[in-house]
C-alpha positions in Angstrom: 86.5 146.5 50.5 82.9 145.5 49.3 84.7 142.3 48.1 85.5 141.0 51.6 82.4 142.1 53.0 80.5 139.9 50.5 83.2 137.0 51.0 82.4 137.0 54.9 78.7 137.0 54.4 79.1 134.2 51.7 80.9 132.2 54.6 78.5 132.8 56.9 75.3 132.1 54.9 73.4 128.9 56.0 74.5 126.1 53.3 71.1 124.7 51.0 69.5 121.8 52.7 70.0 119.2 49.6 73.2 121.0 47.5 72.5 120.2 43.8 76.0 119.5 43.0 79.3 118.3 45.0 79.1 115.5 47.6 75.7 113.7 47.7 73.8 113.0 50.7 72.1 109.9 51.7 67.9 110.5 51.5 66.1 109.7 54.8 64.6 106.7 55.5 60.8 106.3 55.4 58.8 108.2 58.0 62.0 110.1 59.4 62.1 113.3 59.5 64.7 115.4 56.9 67.7 117.1 58.2 67.3 120.5 59.6 69.1 123.4 58.0 71.8 123.9 60.4 71.8 127.6 62.1 74.4 130.1 61.2 76.2 129.9 64.1 76.7 126.1 63.0 77.7 127.0 59.3 80.2 129.6 61.1 81.9 127.3 63.2 85.5 126.7 62.7 86.2 122.8 61.6 86.9 120.9 64.4 84.3 122.2 67.1 81.0 120.5 67.7 78.1 122.7 68.5 75.1 121.1 70.2 72.1 122.6 68.9 68.8 122.0 70.9 66.1 121.1 68.7 62.2 121.0 69.2 61.5 117.7 70.3 58.7 115.9 68.9 55.0 116.3 69.7 54.7 112.2 70.6 58.1 112.1 71.6 57.1 112.3 75.8 54.8 109.5 74.8 57.7 107.3 73.0 59.9 107.8 75.4 57.1 106.4 78.5 57.1 102.9 77.0 60.7 103.0 78.3 59.7 103.4 81.8 56.8 101.5 82.0 57.7 98.8 84.9 57.8 101.8 86.9 54.7 101.8 89.2 51.3 103.9 88.8 48.7 104.6 91.7 45.8 101.9 91.3 43.6 104.3 90.3 45.8 105.0 86.5 45.7 101.3 86.0 43.8 100.8 82.9 43.2 96.7 81.4 41.0 96.8 78.4 40.7 94.9 75.1 40.1 94.2 71.6 37.4 92.9 70.5 36.0 92.5 66.4 35.2 90.9 63.7 37.6 88.6 62.1 40.0 90.4 59.5 38.5 94.2 60.7 42.1 95.7 62.1 42.3 94.4 65.3 45.8 93.0 64.8 46.8 96.2 63.0 45.6 98.5 65.6 47.6 96.4 68.3 50.6 97.1 66.7 50.0 101.0 66.5 49.3 101.0 69.8 52.4 99.0 71.1 54.3 101.3 68.7 53.2 104.9 68.9 53.6 104.0 73.2 56.5 103.1 72.8 56.2 99.6 74.2 58.0 98.1 70.9 60.7 100.3 69.1 60.5 101.2 65.6 63.7 98.8 64.2 62.0 96.0 66.6 58.2 96.0 64.8 56.7 94.2 62.5 53.1 93.7 61.7 50.6 90.9 63.3 53.7 91.6 66.3 51.3 90.1 69.2 50.6 87.2 66.3 53.5 85.0 67.1 52.7 82.0 66.1 53.8 81.1 62.7 50.0 79.4 62.0 48.7 83.4 62.7 50.9 84.6 60.5 50.5 82.5 57.5 46.4 82.7 58.1 46.0 86.5 58.8 44.1 85.1 61.7 44.8 85.6 66.0 44.3 82.0 67.6 45.5 83.2 70.8 45.0 86.0 73.2 48.0 87.9 74.1 48.9 90.2 76.8 51.2 93.8 76.5 51.5 96.1 79.6 51.9 100.0 78.5 52.8 103.4 79.7 51.3 106.3 78.5 51.5 110.5 79.3 48.1 112.2 79.7 48.5 115.8 81.1 51.5 115.0 82.2 50.5 111.7 84.2 51.9 108.5 83.5 49.2 105.9 82.8 49.4 101.8 82.4 47.6 100.5 80.3 47.2 96.8 79.9 46.1 95.2 76.5 44.9 91.4 75.9 44.7 90.8 72.6 41.6 88.1 71.4 41.0 86.4 68.3 38.1 87.2 66.1 36.8 84.1 64.4 33.7 82.3 66.7 35.6 79.1 66.9 38.0 81.1 69.8 34.7 82.8 71.0 36.1 80.9 74.3 39.5 82.9 74.3 37.0 85.9 74.0 35.5 85.1 76.5 38.8 84.7 79.1 39.9 87.9 78.3 37.4 89.5 79.1 36.5 88.2 82.4 40.7 90.0 83.0 39.1 93.5 81.7 37.2 96.4 82.8 36.8 97.8 79.4 36.7 96.7 75.7 37.1 98.6 72.2 34.9 97.4 69.6 36.8 97.6 66.2 34.2 97.9 63.4 35.4 98.2 59.7 34.2 101.2 58.1 33.5 99.6 54.8 31.8 96.3 55.5 30.5 97.7 58.5 28.2 95.0 61.7 29.2 91.8 61.4 27.8 88.5 62.9 30.5 87.7 65.3 30.7 91.4 66.3 27.4 90.9 67.6 28.7 87.5 69.6 31.4 89.3 71.0 29.6 92.6 72.3 27.2 90.7 74.3 29.8 88.3 75.5 31.1 92.4 76.7 27.9 93.4 78.2 27.8 90.2 80.2 30.9 91.1 81.7 29.8 94.7 82.7 32.9 96.8 80.5 32.6 99.7 79.7 32.6 99.2 75.0 34.5 102.2 73.5 33.0 102.0 69.8 35.8 102.3 66.7 35.4 102.9 63.2 38.3 101.3 61.9 39.8 101.5 57.8 38.4 105.1 57.7 41.0 105.7 54.6 39.5 102.7 52.4 38.0 103.9 49.2 34.8 102.2 49.9 34.6 103.3 53.7 31.2 104.7 54.8 31.5 105.5 58.4 28.5 107.4 58.6 26.3 104.8 57.7 28.0 102.4 60.3 28.3 104.6 62.7 24.0 104.2 62.1 24.5 100.5 61.8 25.8 100.1 65.0 23.6 102.4 67.0 20.6 100.3 65.2 21.5 97.0 65.9 24.0 96.7 69.1 22.3 100.0 70.6 25.5 101.9 71.4 26.0 105.4 71.3 28.0 106.3 68.0 27.9 110.6 68.4 31.9 110.2 69.6 33.0 107.1 67.7 36.8 107.7 67.0 37.4 107.4 63.5 40.8 106.0 62.2 43.0 104.0 60.0 45.2 101.8 61.9 47.1 101.0 59.1 48.3 105.0 58.1 48.1 105.9 62.2 45.4 108.6 61.9 43.1 108.5 65.4 45.9 106.6 67.2 46.1 109.2 70.0 42.1 109.9 70.3 41.7 106.0 71.2 44.9 106.3 74.0 42.7 109.4 75.4 39.4 107.6 75.3 41.1 104.6 77.0 42.3 106.4 79.7 38.8 109.2 80.2 36.1 106.1 79.7 37.6 102.9 81.3 37.1 102.7 84.8 39.8 101.9 86.9 40.1 98.3 89.0 39.3 98.2 92.4 41.4 99.2 94.8 41.5 96.2 96.8 45.4 95.9 97.6 45.1 95.2 101.5 43.1 91.9 101.1 44.2 88.8 101.2 45.6 87.6 97.7 43.0 86.7 94.8 44.7 86.0 91.2 42.9 84.8 88.2 44.5 82.3 85.9 43.7 83.4 82.4 46.1 81.8 80.2 49.6 79.8 81.1 51.6 77.3 78.3 54.7 74.6 79.1 58.2 75.9 79.0 60.3 72.6 78.5 63.0 74.7 81.1 61.1 76.8 83.4 58.2 74.5 83.7 54.3 75.9 83.4 54.0 79.6 82.8 51.3 81.5 84.1 49.1 84.5 83.6 47.2 86.1 85.5 45.5 89.1 86.7 45.6 89.9 90.3 41.7 91.1 91.2 42.9 91.5 95.4 46.0 91.5 97.4 49.7 91.6 96.1 52.0 89.1 95.0 55.7 89.4 95.8 58.8 87.8 94.4 59.6 85.0 96.7 56.1 84.0 98.3 54.7 80.9 98.8 51.4 80.7 97.1 49.1 77.9 96.7 46.4 77.3 93.7 43.0 77.1 95.2 41.4 74.3 93.4 43.7 71.3 93.9 45.3 72.6 96.6 49.0 72.6 95.8 51.4 74.6 97.2 54.6 76.7 95.3 57.3 79.4 95.5 56.8 82.0 93.4 60.7 82.1 91.8 59.9 84.3 89.2 57.0 87.3 88.4 56.7 89.9 85.9 54.4 91.5 83.4 53.9 91.0 79.7 55.2 93.9 77.7 54.9 92.3 75.2 58.0 90.1 76.6 58.7 88.9 79.8 60.2 91.3 82.1 60.7 90.9 85.6 59.3 92.8 88.4 59.3 92.6 92.7 56.2 92.8 93.1 52.6 92.9 91.5 49.1 94.3 93.2 45.5 94.3 92.9 44.5 95.6 89.3 48.0 94.5 87.0 48.6 91.6 84.9 51.5 89.8 85.1 53.0 85.6 84.5 54.7 83.7 87.4 57.3 81.1 87.2 57.3 78.6 89.5 59.1 75.5 88.7 55.3 73.6 88.1 56.5 70.3 86.5 53.2 68.7 86.1 50.8 70.3 83.3 47.6 69.5 85.5 48.4 71.5 88.3 47.8 75.1 87.6 44.3 75.2 85.1 43.0 78.3 83.6 40.2 79.4 85.5 42.0 78.2 88.9 42.7 81.5 91.6 46.3 82.4 93.5 45.9 83.1 96.7 49.5 82.9 99.5 49.9 80.0 101.3 49.8 81.2 105.0 47.1 84.0 104.5 44.6 82.2 102.3 41.5 83.8 100.6 37.9 83.0 101.8 36.8 81.7 98.9 37.5 81.1 95.0 37.2 83.7 92.2 34.5 82.0 89.7 36.8 81.2 87.2 35.6 80.7 83.8 32.2 78.1 82.3 33.5 75.1 80.6 34.2 75.0 77.5 31.6 72.2 75.6 33.5 71.0 72.4 31.1 70.9 69.2 33.1 68.6 67.6 35.0 65.6 67.6 37.5 63.3 65.6 39.7 61.0 66.1 43.7 61.5 66.4 45.9 58.6 65.6 49.6 58.5 65.0 50.7 56.6 61.5 53.8 55.9 63.4 52.7 53.4 66.7 55.6 54.5 68.3 54.4 57.9 68.7 51.6 57.2 71.2 52.9 58.3 74.2 54.3 61.7 72.6 51.1 62.4 71.5 49.4 61.7 74.8 52.2 64.3 76.4 51.8 66.7 73.5 47.7 66.8 74.0 48.5 67.6 77.5 50.7 70.8 77.1 48.5 71.8 74.6 45.1 71.3 76.3 47.0 73.3 79.2 47.5 76.5 76.6 44.3 75.7 75.0 41.6 74.9 78.1 38.6 74.1 75.3 40.7 71.1 73.8 39.0 68.0 75.7 40.3 64.7 74.7 40.4 60.0 75.7 41.9 57.4 74.7 40.7 55.6 71.7 41.5 52.3 70.2 40.9 51.5 66.3 41.2 48.4 64.4 42.2 50.2 61.3 44.5 52.4 62.9 45.5 50.9 66.0 46.1 53.0 69.3 45.0 56.8 69.0 42.6 60.0 71.0 39.1 60.7 70.4 39.5 64.8 70.3 36.8 67.3 71.2 37.0 71.2 69.2 35.2 74.1 69.3 35.1 73.9 65.9 36.2 73.0 62.3 39.0 75.7 62.7 39.5 75.0 66.1 40.1 71.5 65.0 42.9 71.9 61.8 44.3 74.8 63.9 45.1 71.9 66.6 46.2 69.4 64.2 48.7 71.8 62.6 50.2 72.9 66.3 50.8 69.4 67.0 52.2 68.5 63.4 54.7 71.6 63.9 55.2 72.0 67.1 55.8 68.3 68.5 57.0 66.6 65.1 53.9 64.0 64.6 52.4 62.7 61.7 49.2 62.0 62.3 45.6 60.6 61.1 42.9 62.6 61.3 38.9 61.2 61.0 35.9 62.8 59.6 35.1 65.2 61.9 31.2 64.4 64.0 28.9 65.4 66.5 27.7 63.7 70.2 24.5 62.1 69.5 21.8 61.4 72.5 20.9 57.5 72.4 17.8 57.0 73.7 17.7 52.6 74.5 15.0 51.2 76.5 16.4 51.9 80.8 19.2 54.6 79.3 20.6 57.5 77.2 23.6 57.2 76.2 26.1 59.9 74.4 27.2 58.5 71.8 30.8 60.7 70.2 32.2 58.1 67.9 29.8 55.8 65.1 31.3 52.5 66.5 30.4 53.1 70.3 26.4 53.1 68.4 24.4 50.7 70.4 22.6 47.7 68.6 19.4 48.6 66.4 17.4 45.9 68.7 18.5 48.2 72.0 17.9 51.5 70.7 14.7 53.7 70.4 15.9 56.8 68.8 18.4 58.8 68.2 18.9 62.5 69.1 21.0 65.3 67.5 22.3 68.7 68.9 20.9 71.5 66.7 22.1 75.4 66.2 20.4 78.7 66.1 23.2 80.1 63.1 22.5 83.9 62.3 23.9 84.8 58.8 24.5 88.3 58.4 24.6 89.2 54.2 23.8 91.5 51.5 20.4 91.5 50.5 21.4 90.3 46.4 22.2 86.9 48.1 19.2 86.3 50.1 18.2 83.5 48.2 21.2 81.5 47.1 22.1 81.4 51.3 18.4 80.5 51.8 19.1 77.6 49.2 21.9 76.3 51.1 20.7 76.3 54.5 17.7 74.4 53.2 19.7 71.7 51.6 21.4 71.4 54.9 18.1 70.5 56.7 17.8 73.8 58.0 14.2 74.9 59.1 14.0 79.1 58.5 13.0 81.2 61.7 13.1 84.7 60.6 14.4 87.3 58.3 14.8 91.0 59.3 16.3 93.8 56.8 18.9 95.8 59.3 19.9 98.5 57.1 18.0 99.3 53.3 20.9 96.6 52.1 21.8 93.9 54.7 19.7 91.3 56.1 19.6 89.0 59.1 18.3 85.3 57.8 17.9 83.0 61.4 17.9 79.6 60.6 18.1 76.3 63.3 19.7 73.1 61.7 21.5 70.3 62.8 25.2 70.8 64.3 26.1 67.9 61.6 25.1 69.6 58.8 27.2 72.8 59.4 30.4 70.4 60.9 31.6 70.1 57.1 31.8 72.8 54.6 29.1 75.1 55.4 30.8 78.0 56.3 33.3 77.5 53.0 30.1 77.2 51.1 28.4 80.7 52.4 31.7 82.3 52.0 31.3 80.9 48.2 27.7 81.5 47.5 28.6 85.4 49.0 31.2 85.9 47.0 33.1 86.0 51.0 30.5 89.3 51.9 28.3 87.0 54.1 29.4 85.9 57.8 27.6 84.1 60.5 27.5 82.9 64.2 25.9 80.1 66.1 24.8 78.7 69.4 23.9 75.3 70.5 19.9 75.8 71.2 19.6 72.0 72.6 19.3 68.5 70.8 16.2 67.1 69.1 15.2 63.8 67.6 15.8 62.9 64.1 15.6 60.2 61.4 19.4 59.0 61.9 21.2 55.3 61.0 24.8 54.1 61.1 26.5 53.6 57.7 28.8 50.7 57.9 31.5 49.8 55.2 32.4 46.6 54.2 35.3 45.7 52.5 35.6 41.6 51.3 32.5 41.2 53.8 34.6 42.0 57.1 33.0 45.7 58.1 35.7 48.2 59.0 35.4 50.3 61.8 37.0 53.7 60.7 34.8 54.4 58.0 31.4 53.8 59.6 29.6 56.8 60.5 26.5 58.3 61.3 24.2 59.8 58.5 20.4 61.2 57.7 18.2 58.3 56.2 17.8 61.1 53.1 21.8 61.2 52.6 22.6 57.7 53.4 22.2 56.5 49.4 24.1 59.9 48.7 27.5 58.9 50.8 27.5 55.1 50.5 27.3 55.6 46.9 30.5 58.3 46.7 32.3 56.4 49.7 32.2 53.1 47.8 33.4 54.7 43.9 35.9 56.4 46.4 37.2 53.1 48.0 36.9 51.3 44.6 39.7 53.6 43.4 42.2 54.0 46.1 42.0 49.7 47.1 44.7 48.0 45.4 43.2 45.0 43.2 43.8 41.4 44.2 44.1 38.1 42.5 40.3 37.3 43.5 37.4 39.9 42.9 36.4 42.2 46.2 32.9 43.3 46.8 33.0 47.1 48.4 29.7 47.8 49.9 27.7 50.5 52.1 24.8 48.9 54.4 22.2 50.2 56.8 22.1 46.9 59.5 22.1 44.3 57.0 20.5 45.9 54.0 23.6 47.0 51.2 22.5 50.4 49.7 25.4 51.2 47.5 27.7 48.4 46.2 30.8 48.7 43.9 33.5 45.6 43.1 37.0 45.4 42.3 37.8 42.6 39.9 40.5 40.4 39.9 43.8 40.2 38.5 43.5 37.8 36.0 46.5 35.6 34.6 45.7 34.4 31.0 45.6 30.3 31.8 44.5 30.4 27.5 47.8 31.7 26.4 49.2 27.9 25.6 46.0 26.7 23.9 47.1 27.3 20.3 43.9 25.2 18.9 42.5 22.3 19.6 38.9 20.9 21.6 36.9 23.9 23.7 36.7 21.0 26.3 40.5 22.0 27.0 40.0 25.4 27.9 37.3 24.8 29.7 39.3 22.5 32.1 41.9 25.3 32.6 38.9 28.1 33.4 37.6 25.7 35.9 40.8 25.0 37.9 41.5 29.2 37.9 37.7 29.7 39.5 38.0 26.9 42.0 41.2 27.9 43.0 40.3 31.8 43.4 37.4 31.0 44.9 39.4 28.5 47.8 42.0 32.3 47.8 39.1 34.1 48.5 37.3 31.9 51.2 40.8 32.7 53.0 42.2 36.3 51.5 42.4 39.4 53.6 42.5 42.7 52.1 44.1 45.5 53.8 43.2 49.2 53.3 45.9 51.4 53.0 46.7 54.6 55.0 46.3 56.6 51.7 43.0 55.5 51.1 41.4 55.8 54.4 42.9 60.0 54.8 41.5 60.2 50.9 38.3 59.0 51.9 37.9 61.1 55.4 38.7 63.9 53.5 35.5 62.9 51.1 33.6 62.2 54.5 34.0 66.1 55.1 33.0 67.1 51.6 29.3 64.8 51.1 28.2 65.1 55.2 
C-alpha cells in the first residue's frame, strides 16, 4: 500500500525545470524569460490533452500591445509632439530605438540599431543626417496617448534640419552624455528650442558607463544652460533603464497641441522626398483644421491644386488613415510630379475653404561653403541637374546654379552649410543616382567692393579685374570651443594659425573651459574640425555662427601651365599665405602632369607677378648616340637642330592636364587653404 501511494505521489510531483538527464531542452533566447514550471494539474494530465494555463502577463505587456493599436484616434489633449536634441554621439538614435521598442511600435524581431537612420550613409558614419518621424502609442494610467517623435541630427552642419523639427513640436528631450557632459552643439540646439518656446526635459544618458558622472553633468546643465536638473531623468538607452520614466515625463510635462480642429485647414510641410512611382511625398504637421482622404488641397506659396489620393501616419513606416486633425503628424501623396510644387515650409490648405494667412514657415538657409560639381562624363549633365532638383526637395539647405569651366566642361556651383554637408551630398549623388563626379575645392562667398557697385563672388573666376576693385571682404564667424583645460594651449595655437582673433575664455567648470574666437570662415572650411579633434584627442567640440563681413588682404592666386592660365585651379587666398599655397600647388602639379617633348613651366601668379615656379623637363632624345667620334662641330650641329625643333614645338604645343591631377590638386587645396 505504501509503495502504491509513493508511486502516485511521484506521478503527481512537478517535473524539474532543467532536467539533468534525458531529453535536452533548448535554451531560451537572449532577453526571453525561461519557461515556467508546469503545475501539478499539468503534470498529472494524461497525454493527448492540452490544458490552457492562465499565466500572469508581464508588466510591460499592455504597453507593448498598445503599439499595435497606434492608428486608433485619441483626443487632441492626449497628443504629444516632441523631438530629441543632442550633440553628435550622445546616444540619441539608441534612445529613439528603445522608445520604439518599448511602446511596441517596432516588433523585437524587426528591431535593429539606428532603426530610424534608414540611409546606408547614416549607418556607415554612425550619424543622423535626415530628420525622421515616428508615431507611437503609450498607455499611462489606463489612458492611451499618441506620441509623435521627430528624430533630429546632431552635427552642426545639419542645424537647419533641427530647426525644422522644432517648429513642428511642443517639447524636446535634451539628451546629454553623463560621461562627456555639455558639448557645444548641445548649447546651440537648446537655444533653438528655447526660441521656439518648447518644454525641455533634461535626460542624462549612458549612466552605465564606468566614467559616468551624472551629478557633475547635472550641475553643468544647471550652470551653463540654466535648466532645473533636480528631477533630470537618468537612463541608459543601451541597457533600457529609465525609458519608462522618459515616456511618463513626455506625457506629464509636454503640453498638448491647441484644439483648432474646427478652423480652416493649415498644415506645415517640414519635409518631403521624391518617389519615382508616386511622385513627391510630403511630410506635414496639421496646425489647424483637419484633412481627409480625397480632399482637394492647395499649396499656398504657389497656388498649385491637387487631390489628396493618400494620407497616413509615419509609424515609422507609412500607414494609411482616412483623416488627420490638428496636432497630428503625417504624410500626403497627391501624384505631385513637379518637385518645385511642394517646398519645405509651405502651407497646405483646402481649395474650397482656404485659410486667411499662411504659416510663417522657415527662415531661408544661407549656404556657407561653395564648390563646383562636374560630371566626369559630359553626357551625365542633365542627369546631374535632375538629381540635384530631387535632392534639393529632400534637403532644403542645398543651393545650386549652372557653371561652366574650360577644364571640366559644364556643371553646377553648389552651396552647402558646411564641409560635412558637402561630403554627404556628393556621396548621396554618387550612390543614389549613379553619377561620377569631380568636386572642386571649397570656397566661401566674398564681397568685392568696386568703384560703383558691390559684387558677391563665390567663384574665383568671377573676381573683377584688379583695376576695378577697391577691396575684398570675407565672412567671419564666431566660434565657441568647449575643451578640457589640458588642451587649451594647442587649441588656441590652432586658432591663431588660422588668423583667429581671441575674444574670451571662461571656465564653465573646474576642468572644462569655453574658448571664443573670431576667425575667417575660409580658414575653417578646410580641416579645422579635424585638427581640433586631433589636438584635443577627441575631447573638444565646437559650434559657430556667422557674424558678418570684414575687409581682408585677399588676392587671387592663378596657376599657369606653359603660359596658359587654368581657371579651375584659381583660388582666393590671404596675401600672407599665398606663397605657401602656390609652392604646394606647383610642386604637386609637377608630380602629376606627364612630361612633354618640350619644357613646361608651371607657375603660381598674383596678377603678373610669379611667386612660385616649377618646370617639367623635356623628354630628350639622344641625338648624339650615332656620333662615336670626330669633330665637335658635328655634335653641336645636331644639338642646335634639336633645340630649334623643340622651340617650334613649344610655340604650338598644348599641355593637357589629366583629371587625376585636378582631383589630387583639389584635395591638396583643402589641406593647405
